N, C-alpha and C positions, 0 to 999 in steps of 0.2 A: 467531398460530399460532407455536408454538415448533418451528422446524425445525433450528436450529443452523447454518444457512447464512449466510455473510458476505453482507450486503446492500449495503453502501457503506462509505466511509471518511469520517469527519468529525472535526473538532477544531480547536483553535487552534494555529497553527504560524507564529510571527512570521517574516516574510520576512528580517529582519536576520540570522537564524541560518543562512540558506541559503548554499551554496557554488556558485559558477558552474561549469558543466561542459557539455561537448558531449554531448547525449543524443539517441539515436535509439531509438524504441520498437521492441524486438524483436518478432518474430512472436508474436501472442497469439491463443489460441483462446477463443471465447465459451464460458462454462460456469458451474459453481457450485463453491464451495469450502465444505466442511463444517468447522466449527470444533469442536475437541474440547479441553477443558481438564481437567486433573486437579484443580487447586486455584487459585482457587475454581471451582466448577462454573458452567456457563452458567446465566443466569437470563433468562427470557423478557422481552424488551423492554429489556434492559440491555446497554450497549456494553462492549466489552473494551478496556482501556487497554494501551498499550505503554510500556515504560520509555524515556523520551525520550533518556536518556544513551547508550543502546546503538545509536542510529540516527543516520545521517548524512543530511542533506537536500541534494540536488543540484538545480540549476535551470538550464535552458537557455532563455535569454531569447529566442533566435530562434525556437525551436519552441514555447515556452510549457510544455514538459514539466517536471514535478517528479517526482523519484525519491527516495523515502525508503527507505534501504537499511541493512541490518545489516552485510553483508559483500559488498563489490563483487567479490571474487574467486570467490565460489561460483557454479557454474552453476545456472541456474534456468529453469523453464518458466513462462510467463505465462498467466494465465487472466483474461479480461475478465468481471467479475461484474456490471458496470453500465456505462452509457455513460461512456467515458473513465476508468474505474476498473479497473486491472489489478493483480492480485496476483502477485508473483513467488515461486514455490515451489521450494525446494531439497529434493527428496524430499517429506516430509510437513510440513516446517517453512516458515513464512512468512519470507522473506528480504527482500522489498521490496514496495513498492506504487508504481505509476506513476499519475500524475494529470495531467489537462489542465484545470487550474482556470480559472475566469473571474475576472478581477480587477476590482474596483470601487474607485473613488477616492472 
């Protein structure tokens, strides 16, 4: 079903590029986020990629939180779209996503 709603976050993100930070998950409301793209348009069953160079990856070892963020200074509202997957929105723009990943050795 082609709804245009963000379902989850996935991808390859080597831990060696992460920066340590003290992170505390802000208040987050459960909900849905509709994705709208001008170019290229959304295609059913196809993921949307982000330009890795524009994002910073922060990791808090004590809490296990990972925050992938475009601009740390922007105010944002968090929406939990799936268990432990929170999207940080600044207006209508995606500014960050917060994850609580499971690590396997």
